[in-house]
N, C-alpha and C positions, 0 to 999 in steps of 0.2 A: 881357714876352717880348723876346728879343734882336732888334735891328733887322737887317733883311736886308742882306747884303753879297754882291752878285752875283759879284764877283771871287773872293772866298773860296769861294762856291758852285761856281764853275767848277773851281777847283783841286781841291776835295774830290770833286766829281763825276767829273772825269777820273781821279783816283787810284783811285776805287772801280771804275770800269769797266775800266781797264787791268788791275788785279789780277784782276777776274772773268774777263777775257778770257784770262788765262793759267791759270785754274783746271784745265782738262783735263790739263795736265802733272802737276799734283798728284794728281788722282784716278786717272790711269793708273798711278801708282806703287802705288796701293792696289787695283789691278784684281782681285786674288785675294780680296779681302774683299767679301762681299755688300753690295749697296747699302744695305739696311736697317741693317746693322750699322755701316756708315760713318756714317749719319745719327744712329744712337743715340750713337755716340762723339762725333760732332760736337756734339750737344746737351750732353753731359756736359762735354766739355773746353772748350766755349765758355762754359758757366756758370762753370767754375772760373777760366778765364783772365779773363773779364769781371769777376768778383769781385775778382781781384787788381788789375786795372786801376783799379777803383773806390777801392781803398786808396791808390793813387798820384794818380789824377786825380779829386780829390774833387768831389762835387756835394752841398753842404750841404743838408739838409732833404728830399732826394728821397724817402726812405722814408716820412717823416711825411706828405708830400703824397699818396703812394699809399695809405697806410693810412687817411687821412682822406677819400679819394675812391675807394671800392671799384669804382666804375664804370670807372675807369682800368685797374684790374687785369683787369677783364673784357675791355676793349678790347685789352690786351696779350696776353691769352689767345687772342683771335681772330687777331691779327697773328702770334703765335708759331705757331699752327696752319698759317697760310698759308705762312709761310717754311719750315716743316718739310716741308710737302707739295712746295714748290718745290725744296728741296734733294734730296728723294728722287727726284723725276722727273728732275732734272738729272743726278745721279750715275748713275742707272740708264742714262740715255741715253748718257752719255759712255762708260761701261764696257761697253755693248752695241752699240757702233759706230753710234750714232745722233747723232753730233756735228753733222752738217749740219742735221738736224731741230731739234736743240737751238738751234743758231745762228739758225734761222728763227724760233723762238719769241721770241728776244730782238730780232729785227728787227720782229716784230709788236708787241711790248710797248710801244714808244714811241707807236704809234698808239692803243693802249689807254689810255696815259697822257694823250694829247691829248684823247681822247673823255671820259675821266673828269674831266679838268680843265675842259673846256667844260661838261659836263652837271651835274656835282656841285659844282664850285668856282667856276662862273661866270667862268672865265678867257676872255679874248677874244684872238683872234689878229690880228696886223697883216697887211696884204695880202701882203707877201713871205713871211710865215710860212704863209699859206694855200697859196701856190705850193709851198713846201717840203713841206707835208703832202701835197698832191696828188701830187707826184713820188714821195714815199716810198710812198704808198698804191698807186700804179700798179706800183711795183717789187715790193711785197709780194704784191699780187693776182696778178701775173704768175708769181711764184715758187710761190704756192699752187696756181695753175692747173696748173703743170708737174708738181707733186707727184702730181696725179691722184686724190687722195683727201683726206678730211678729216685734216689733220695733228694728231692729238690730242696728241702730245707737245708740239708747238709751241704750240698753243692753251692747253694746261694751264699751261705755263711762263709764257706771256704774261699770262694772267688771274690766276694766283696772285700773281705779283710785282707786277702792276699794282695790285691791291687792297691788297696789303701796303704798298706805297709810299704809297698814298692814306691808309690808316689811320694810318701813322706820321707823315705830314705834318701831319695834323689833330690827332693825339693830343698833349695838353699835357704831354708827358714828354720830358726831355732824351734825346739819342741813346743814350749809353752806359748810363745806368740802365734805360732802356726795354729795351735789348737784353739786359741781364743778367736782368731780370725775365722776358722772353720765354723765355730759355733755361732758367732755373730752373723755370719752369712745365712745361717739357718733360722735365725730369730724372726725375720719378717714373715717367713712361711709359717713358723710356729704361732706367731701372734695372729696371723690371718686365719689359721685353723680355729683358734679360740674364739675369734670374732664371729665366725660363721657357725660355731657350735656353742651357742650360749647356754645349753643345758648340760654341758660337760661338767664333771665333778669340780675341776679346778677353776671353772668360770663362775662358781657360786661363792659368794662372800662367806657364807657360813662354813664352807668346807675348810677354810683356812684357820678355823678355830679347833680343828680336830687333830689328833695325833698322826693321822694318815697324811695330813698336809706337811708335817715335819719330815716324814719319810720321803715324800715327793720332792721337797726342796733339797733334801740331801743328795738328790741325783747329781747335783753339781760336783761336789767333791768326790762322790763315789765314781763318777765318770772320768773326771780329769786326772786324778792321781795315778791310776794305772796307765792311762794313755800317755801322760807325761813320761812315766818310766819307760814305756814301750818305745816312744819316739826317740828318747835319749839313747836307749839301748841299741836301736837300729843304726845309730851313728858310730857305735863302737864295735859292732859284731858283723861278720859276714851274714848276708840275708838267709842263707841256708842254715847256719848255726842258730840264728834267732828263731827260725821256723821249728827246729827240733825242740827247743825249750818249750815251745807252745804245747807240747803233749801234756805238760803239767796241768794246764787249765781244764781240758776235756776229761782228764782222769778224775779230777776233783768233781766236775759236773756229773759225770757218770756215777761216781760213788754217792753223791748226794741224791741223785735220781733214784737209785736202788735202795739205799739204806734208810734215807729219811723221808722220801716222797713216794715210795711204794711202786715205782715203775718197774716193769719186768725186764730182766736182763737174761737172755738165753745163754746157754752154756757155750755157744759158739763165740760169744763176745769175749769169754775168758781166753780163747785161742788168739783172738785179735790182740788182746792185751799182752799176751806172751810175746808175740812177734814185735809189736810196737815198742815195748819196754826193752826188749833185747836190742833192738836198733838204737834206742835212745841211750842205753848204757854204753854200747860200742862207740857211738858218735861222741858222747860226752868224754869218754876216756881218751879218744883220739884228739879232741879239741884241747883237753887239759894238758896232754903231753906236748902238743904244739905250742901252747902258751908257755909251758915251762922251758921249752927249748929256746923260744924267742927271748925269754927273760934272762937266760943264761948267756946269751951272746953279748 
């Protein structure tokens, strides 16, 4: 297995989360297309684009390894189901004016990652990292308290992506081949949905002559590029560290929701941001110092 490279992991992780943070702009363009149909096309075009990438970015022997280890295919089927559920909830939230709740889900997700890393991967936090976690936890709990009810959108997004990342971190499959297999596993379901919904936008021949069709087909690269970065980053960084980088994405989503799409952000959310970003800064400084020390040895 490839040796961990924390610097590369940070670059890949930052790239993934910045792209994800800008996703609402893309999905708002497709606001007239039902959420389920967007996910159906997302699976199909991701499978196609990923297969083309594999022709260029070769991974010798990946298919033989999967064929000889059917258990890995089962693992990828589970992770594919989790990411599809995450996609569907997120797209529905964005296009139904729940972007603030969606951003809260991805603020909660790093805490899920930390919990999973500690409980299942036996990862241990340094003292400053504990301080960072507690600050972030205070911010998230305060935000959940202000929502006034169980934020099911937020929790569903956090849990589905948290377990997806955990499975992909431990699965002995390279990032791109694994993603291609995940999406191709979803293709029969996506094709079946189109077959039983002949009145869907993308089931009409004339739809594919519109500019909207180009945006829908772009779901392939738009989906795969950050996921490849994320899965590669997961192999180079502790899972808890990867989780803290994720605060970048919901911060961008929340900023877009309030500044560009007119969603209301109460003053209490500002308090949440202060706690979370204080935690992120402390965690990042601690991680950077640790990297510098390990490089000096």
